[in-house]
N, C-alpha and C positions, 0 to 999 in steps of 0.2 A: 552551435545548434544546427547550422546548415549541413555539417557532415553527418550528424545523426539523421536528419531528414532525408539526405541523399541515400544513406545506408538503408533507411526504412523502406524507401521506394524500391531499392534493389532487392531487399529481403522479401518484400511483397511479391515482386516479380518471380523470385525463386521459390516462394511458398515455404520458406523456412520459418515456421510458426514459433519455435522456441526462441530463435534470435529476434523475431518480430516482437514478442512479449518483452524480452530483455531491453531491446532498443526503445520501445515505447516507454518503459519505466525510466530508463536513463534520460530520455528526452524530457520526461515530466520533471525529473530532478533539475535539469538544466533550466527549464522554463520557470520553475519555482524560484531558483536562485537569481534568475534574470528579472524577477518581479512581475511575471505574467500571471495574474491571478486566475484567469479562466481556463487556461489550457491544461495545467497539470491534472486536474480532476478528470477531464475527458480522456486524456492519454492513459491515465492509470485505470480507468474503467475498461478501456479496450484491452489493456495489458492483462487485467484480471480475468476478463472473459476468455482470453487465449490460454492463460494459465489454468483456469478451471477446465477448459476443454482438453488440455493436455494432462490434467491431473498433476500439475506442477505445484505442490504445496510450498516448496521453498520460494518459488517465484511469487506465489500469492502472498506469502508472508512479507516478502520484500515490498510488494505493491502496497500492502496495508500499512507498513511502516512509512512509506513515502506519502501515502494519503493522510496519515496522521500529521505529518509535517504540513501538508496543505491545510488541514482543518485547524491546526494551531495557528498558522499564519492568518487564517480567516477569522480568528478569535473564538474558536470553539474548543477550548482545552478539554472539556469533558468527553466530547466525541473523539478527539485525538487520543486520549488515554484509553478509551474503549477499543479503538482500532489497534493500539499497541498491545493491549491485553489479548486480543484475538490473534495477532501475529505471534505473540509469545507462546500462546497455547498451540498454535500450528507448529511452531518450531520444536516445542517439547514433544509433541505427539509423533513427529516425523523424524526427529533428529537433525533437521535442517539447521545449519549453522549460519549465523549472520556473517556476511563478509567482514573481515578484519578492518577493512577500510571504512566501514560504516559504524563501527563501534563507538567512536568518539561522538559522532553526531547523534547517535541513538541515546547515549548516556546524557548528553546535553539536553535533548528533547525531553527525556524522562524527568530530569531535574527541573526544567522549565515548567512542565505540566504539574509536577508535584507542588512547586512554589505557587503557581497560579490557582490551583484548586484547593490546596491544603492537603495534608497527608490522608485524612479519612476519606475525603471525596475522591482523591486520586485512586486510593485502594478500591473504593466501591466501583468506580468507572472501569478500572483495570480488570477487576473480577467479573464485571458484567461482560466485558469483551472476551474474557477467557471462556465464558459460558457459551459464546456464539462460535466457537472454533469450527464446529461442523457445518455452520451456515453463516459465513461472514457477511452475507447480504442482510445486514441488520435493518429493520424497518425505519429507524431514525437516521439512516444514512441514505438519502435519496439516490445518489449515484450508484450505490451498491444495491439498493432495493429494486432497481430496474431489472427486468428479466435478463439474466446472464446465462449463456449456455453452460450447461453442466455436463460433464462426461457421463455418457450412458443415458442421457435424457433426451 
């Protein structure tokens, strides 16, 4: 985690926003796996703000998938499924491909959420998420509902 934090500091000094967004997202994944419940959401919120400003839909989809992991870990499988639905819709609309290294974890998360919610509720939540593709700042996701910079606004 310290290496990501040191890299983030250097990237901020350099002003490399694309790498800042990626490093924030990766740092959130490490924090989540380390059992730090509060930190991943804040890191992902910042990463998403940068991705939006750069119009980086693939990066935004990655953040939404990681945020789904956070929400599942916090015990909100319906919100996690909605976030995955939004990420899926973004990927379909832009042709952005999930990194191969993330496929197994994504599949496991989908199976976990489907089991927790039941198939009909999972499909409903996923579909609701897909409908928010153009505005992933869903009102029921407080960290996403905060005003995030949008490109051109």
